ROGUDREN-836037 format. One record per residue (C-alpha): x, y, z; residue in three letters. Coordinates in steps of 0.2 Angstrom, whole numbers, plus 5000, padded with zeros to 4 digits. Example, Ala and Ser with C-alpha at 12.3 -4.5 7.8 and 13.67 -1.06 7.14 Angstrom:
! residues 2
506249785039ALA 506849955036SER 
! end
This chain:
! residues 66
592145085102MET 592744995088ASP 592345045068ALA 591344885067ASP 589944965078ASP 589445085065PHE 588944945052LEU 587144885053PRO 586644735063ARG 585344645052ARG 584144725036GLY 584544715019ASP 586144765020SER 586744635028ASP 588544585026ALA 588544395028LEU 586644405016ALA 587544485003LEU 589144355005LEU 587944205007ALA 587244254988LYS 588844294979GLN 589144224964ASP 590744124968LEU 591044074948ASP 592044234945PRO 593544154957PHE 595044054956SER 595443904967VAL 596744004978SER 595544154979GLU 594144034986LEU 595643955000GLU 595844125003GLU 593844145006ARG 594043975017ILE 595344035028ALA 594444225029ILE 592744135034LEU 593644005046THR 594544145056ALA 592744235059GLU 591944085064ILE 593244065078GLU 593144255083ARG 591244215084THR 591444065096LYS 592844155105GLN 591444295108LYS 589944185112ILE 591144085124PHE 591344255133LYS 589844305133ALA 589344125142VAL 590644135152ASN 590344325158HIS 588444265161LYS 588844115172THR 590044235181SER 588644345185ALA 587544215191ASP 588544165200ALA 589044305211LEU 587444355211PHE 586544195219LYS 587744225233LYS 
! end
């Protein structure tokens, strides 16, 4: 079990919604660049999860169609 399993998946406390609402004006250019790097890494992690889920489903479908 990951620590992320304890975080809410949806709702008013949704981290993505809070992140999207955050005022970016107080951040410096370097802080914004760091934020972009972190978000880009998270996007890649999410894409990998989607790929694995689709690949797993395709493998399962192929197994049960035989």
